[in-house]
C-alpha positions in Angstrom: 14.9 34.1 3.3 15.8 37.5 4.7 13.5 38.0 7.6 13.6 34.6 9.4 16.2 33.4 11.9 18.5 30.9 10.2 17.8 28.0 12.5 17.4 25.5 9.6 19.6 24.5 6.8 17.0 24.6 4.1 16.8 22.8 0.8 16.6 25.3 -2.1 13.0 24.7 -3.1 9.7 26.2 -1.9 6.9 23.6 -1.8 3.6 25.4 -2.6 1.2 22.6 -3.4 0.6 19.0 -2.4 -1.8 16.2 -3.0 -1.3 12.7 -1.8 2.4 11.8 -2.3 3.0 14.5 -4.9 4.3 18.0 -4.0 5.0 20.9 -6.4 7.5 23.7 -5.9 7.2 27.4 -6.8 8.8 26.7 -10.1 6.2 24.1 -11.0 8.5 21.1 -10.6 6.8 18.0 -9.1 8.3 15.6 -6.6 7.5 12.3 -4.9 7.5 13.2 -1.2 9.0 10.4 0.8 9.5 12.7 3.8 5.8 13.3 4.8 6.9 16.6 6.4 9.1 14.4 8.7 6.5 11.7 9.5 3.7 14.3 9.7 1.5 13.9 6.7 0.7 10.2 7.3 -2.4 10.3 5.1 -0.6 12.3 2.4 -0.9 16.0 1.6 -4.4 17.5 1.8 -6.5 14.3 2.1 -10.0 15.2 1.2 -11.7 13.8 4.3 -9.4 15.7 6.6 -9.8 18.9 4.5 -13.6 18.7 4.7 -13.5 18.1 8.5 -11.3 21.1 9.1 -13.3 23.3 6.8 -16.5 22.4 8.6 -14.9 23.2 12.0 -13.6 26.5 10.6 -17.1 27.5 9.8 -18.4 26.6 13.3 -15.8 27.9 15.8 -12.0 28.0 15.8 -10.9 28.3 19.4 -12.3 28.2 23.0 -10.4 28.3 26.2 -9.7 25.1 28.1 -11.7 26.7 30.9 -14.7 25.3 29.1 -15.6 21.6 28.4 -14.9 20.2 25.0 -16.8 17.2 23.6 -14.4 17.1 20.7 -11.4 16.7 23.0 -13.1 13.9 24.8 -14.0 12.2 21.5 -10.4 12.4 20.2 -9.0 11.2 23.5 -11.3 8.2 23.4 -10.0 7.3 19.9 -6.4 7.6 21.2 -6.9 5.3 24.3 -9.6 2.9 23.1 -10.5 0.5 25.9 -7.4 1.3 28.0 -7.7 3.0 31.3 -5.8 6.1 30.2 -6.2 9.9 30.1 -5.0 12.4 27.6 -3.4 15.9 27.8 -3.6 17.9 24.5 -0.9 20.3 23.5 0.7 21.7 20.3 3.8 19.6 19.5 5.9 16.6 20.4 8.2 18.8 22.4 5.3 20.0 24.5 4.0 16.5 24.9 7.4 15.3 26.2 7.6 18.3 28.6 4.2 17.3 30.0 5.4 13.7 30.4 8.5 14.8 32.2 6.6 17.1 34.6 4.0 14.4 35.3 6.6 11.7 36.0 8.5 13.9 38.5 5.4 15.2 40.2 3.7 11.8 40.5 6.8 9.9 41.7 8.3 12.8 43.7 11.7 11.8 42.3 14.0 13.7 40.0 16.2 11.2 38.2 15.2 10.4 34.6 17.1 7.9 32.4 17.3 8.6 28.7 19.5 7.3 26.0 22.5 8.3 23.8 21.4 9.5 20.3 17.9 10.0 21.5 15.8 13.1 20.5 12.9 14.4 22.5 12.7 18.1 21.6 14.3 21.5 21.9 12.8 23.2 24.9 15.0 23.1 28.0 13.3 20.0 29.5 13.0 18.0 26.4 16.4 19.1 25.2 17.9 18.0 28.5 16.2 14.6 28.0 17.9 14.4 24.5 21.1 12.4 24.6 23.0 14.4 21.9 25.6 16.9 22.8 25.2 18.8 19.6 21.6 19.7 20.7 22.8 21.0 24.0 25.7 23.1 22.9 25.7 26.8 23.6 22.6 27.0 25.9 24.3 26.9 29.3 23.2 24.7 32.1 20.6 22.0 31.3 17.8 20.8 33.5 19.5 18.6 36.2 18.6 15.0 36.9 19.0 13.4 33.5 21.2 10.3 33.0 22.2 9.2 29.5 23.2 5.6 28.8 23.9 3.6 25.6 20.8 2.4 23.7 20.2 -1.4 23.5 22.7 -2.0 26.4 21.0 -3.9 29.2 24.1 -4.0 31.5 24.4 -0.2 31.3 20.7 0.1 32.1 20.9 -2.2 35.0 23.7 -0.1 36.4 21.8 3.1 36.0 18.3 2.4 37.3 17.7 2.6 41.1 15.1 3.5 43.6 15.6 7.2 43.0 14.6 6.9 39.3 11.4 8.7 38.5 11.2 7.5 34.8 12.9 6.0 31.9 12.1 7.8 28.6 12.8 6.1 25.2 12.0 5.8 21.5 11.2 2.3 20.2 13.0 3.4 17.1 15.5 6.3 17.4 14.5 8.5 14.4 16.8 11.5 14.5 19.6 9.3 16.0 19.9 7.2 12.9 16.8 5.1 12.6 18.0 2.6 15.2 15.4 0.0 16.3 15.3 -1.1 19.9 15.9 -4.8 20.8 12.6 -6.3 22.0 14.2 -8.2 24.8 15.9 -5.0 26.0 12.6 -3.1 26.0 10.9 -5.8 28.0 13.8 -5.8 30.5 13.5 -2.1 30.9 9.8 -2.4 31.6 10.4 -5.1 34.2 13.0 -3.0 36.0 10.8 0.1 35.9 8.0 -1.9 37.7 10.5 -3.3 40.1 11.8 0.1 41.4 8.6 2.1 40.9 9.8 4.2 37.9 7.5 5.2 35.1 8.1 4.0 31.6 7.7 6.9 29.1 7.7 6.1 25.4 8.2 8.9 22.9 5.9 8.0 19.9 6.2 11.4 18.3 7.8 10.1 15.1 6.7 6.4 15.3 3.0 6.8 16.3 -0.3 7.0 14.3 0.4 4.0 12.1 3.9 4.9 10.9 5.4 1.4 11.8 2.3 -0.6 10.9 0.6 -0.5 14.3 -1.2 2.5 15.8 1.7 2.9 18.2 5.1 1.3 17.8 5.3 -0.1 21.3 2.4 -2.4 20.4 4.8 -4.5 18.2 6.6 -5.5 21.5 3.5 -5.8 23.7 4.7 -3.1 26.1 2.5 -1.4 28.7 3.9 2.2 29.1 2.8 4.4 31.9 3.0 7.4 29.6 3.4 7.8 25.9 3.6 10.9 23.7 2.3 11.8 20.3 2.4 14.6 17.7 3.5 14.7 14.0 1.1 12.3 12.3 -1.8 13.0 14.7 -2.9 16.2 12.9 -1.6 15.3 9.4 0.1 18.7 9.2 -1.8 20.8 11.7 0.0 21.4 15.0 -1.2 19.1 17.7 0.5 17.0 20.4 -0.8 14.6 23.1 0.5 13.0 26.2 -1.3 9.8 27.2 -0.9 8.4 30.7 -2.5 5.8 32.9 -5.5 7.2 34.8 -3.9 6.5 38.2 -1.4 9.4 37.4 -4.2 11.9 37.4 -3.7 12.6 41.1 -0.5 14.5 40.1 -2.1 16.4 37.2 -5.1 18.2 38.7 -6.4 21.7 38.1 -3.6 24.3 37.9 -0.8 21.7 37.6 -0.2 22.1 33.8 -1.8 23.9 30.9 -1.8 25.1 27.3 -3.7 28.0 25.8 -3.9 26.4 22.4 -3.8 22.7 23.4 -6.8 20.9 22.2 -7.7 23.6 19.7 -11.0 22.6 17.9 -9.6 23.1 14.4 -6.6 20.9 14.8 -8.6 18.3 16.8 -11.1 18.1 13.9 -8.2 17.0 11.8 -6.9 14.6 14.4 -10.3 13.0 14.8 -10.5 12.4 11.1 -7.0 11.0 11.0 -7.6 8.6 13.8 -10.9 7.5 12.4 -9.2 6.7 9.1 -6.2 4.9 10.5 -8.5 2.8 12.8 -10.7 1.7 9.9 -10.8 -2.0 9.3 -8.0 -3.0 7.0 -6.1 0.3 7.0 -3.1 -0.8 9.1 -3.1 -4.2 7.5 -2.6 -2.5 4.1 0.2 -0.3 5.6 1.9 -3.5 6.8 1.6 -5.1 3.3 2.8 -2.1 1.4 5.7 -1.4 3.9 6.8 -5.1 3.6 6.7 -4.8 -0.2 8.8 -1.6 0.1 11.4 -3.2 2.4 11.6 -6.3 0.2 12.2 -4.2 -2.9 14.8 -2.1 -1.1 16.6 -5.3 -0.1 16.4 -6.6 -3.6 17.5 -3.4 -5.5 19.7 -1.6 -3.0 21.0 -3.9 -0.2 23.8 -5.4 -2.2 25.1 -2.1 -3.6 28.6 -1.3 -2.4 27.5 2.1 -1.2 24.9 0.6 1.2 26.0 -0.6 4.6 22.6 -1.7 6.0 18.8 -1.2 5.7 16.8 -1.0 9.0 13.6 0.3 10.5 10.0 -0.7 10.8 7.0 -0.1 8.6 7.4 3.2 6.7 10.2 4.5 9.0 13.2 3.2 7.1 16.9 4.1 7.4 19.6 3.2 4.9 23.1 3.5 6.2 25.5 4.4 3.4 29.2 4.4 2.9 29.1 7.8 1.3 27.7 11.3 2.0 24.0 11.0 2.8 23.6 14.7 2.0 24.9 14.1 -1.5 22.4 11.3 -2.2 19.5 13.4 -0.9 20.6 16.3 -3.2 20.9 13.9 -6.2 17.4 12.5 -5.5 15.9 15.9 -5.1 17.2 16.9 -8.6 15.5 13.8 -10.0 12.2 14.3 -8.3 12.3 12.3 -5.0 12.4 13.9 -1.6 14.0 12.0 1.3 15.8 13.0 4.5 18.9 12.2 6.5 19.4 11.0 10.1 23.0 12.0 10.7 25.8 12.2 8.2 25.5 8.6 6.8 21.9 7.5 7.1 19.1 8.1 4.6 15.7 8.5 6.3 12.7 7.5 4.3 9.2 8.4 5.5 6.5 8.0 2.7 2.9 8.7 3.5 1.0 5.6 4.7 -1.2 6.0 1.7 1.6 5.7 -0.8 0.8 3.5 -3.8 2.7 0.5 -5.0 3.6 2.3 -8.2 5.0 5.2 -6.3 7.1 2.8 -4.2 8.4 1.3 -7.4 9.3 4.7 -8.7 11.1 5.7 -5.5 13.1 2.5 -5.2 14.2 2.8 -8.8 15.4 6.4 -8.2 17.1 5.4 -5.0 19.0 2.5 -6.6 20.2 4.7 -9.4 21.3 7.5 -7.1 23.2 5.1 -4.9 24.9 3.5 -7.9 25.8 6.9 -9.2 27.2 8.0 -5.8 29.5 5.0 -5.8 30.7 5.7 -9.3 31.2 9.4 -8.4 33.2 8.6 -5.3 35.5 6.3 -7.2 36.2 9.1 -9.7 36.9 11.5 -6.9 
């Protein structure tokens, strides 16, 4: 690629077609896609119902300013919040959703201090980058947005020592995706919620990677029974079209009135046509139950075929957000699998990150686990030879 900034280390294939879990590159080679565009294509590539909804909207009208009312925005917002007393702000990405959450928290509480966690990832704009607890994300960009405190994840004593009356918000992922697929301890999460209420800090949950059914519930915080003041969404919400959302309790609306925040393209009608169809599908009776059943089958098969391999340190995650920590180069395993027709990702140097579509079939799961087991066995043999 000669005319694009080299901000990504790209795999040497160009994916030009996709349907369901199968993608095809420019040379005609097919792959099982267990990345879902990094937890984006939760319904698989080009699902027919979403395609039809988008095509219909394209034929009607593409874009209107947020200076006008939008019944479509209100309809999608209702699908997001259900019976809860919450409101939605639409934007274009997870980073933008997190920026909106940070702004709202500071404006509502009139405080500056925000606690986030080491190995977290919340985005790459200055606010969301400053919220991210990874030095490698910060390097080279000068001074960050002040007011952020980073503490160890799953460490309740460190948290108790950090939170105080000056804290505007605590921002966290229920499962740290980019940080290595690290699940939060349920008791730790409940303790955080308790202390937030005690000192008047807002609890912000970043559901950008875990939301829209990825972990078997519509939102991952529902596994724990949390009641966040704000949560953020993107990725799977549009199944590949760029849309983000910040969802907050309605009492926070006093800080987000006219002129306080905005987005030219936020709530675009084409992307919300996709989001409405995605949410309607995921909320259908039995859909998430099937995701739970298939993801449990996947996890059990991974445990049976891969957990005891010498190259595997641990398997962790929830639903279809799975991390396999390996005692070898994760990049090498990913490369080997790509050559054999399976696409997965990494999360750091030694964790394989696996994110199949929620619509993946049992047969595709079987194929993927077989390829994974073989690749991990071969990696061990190869490392011994080296």
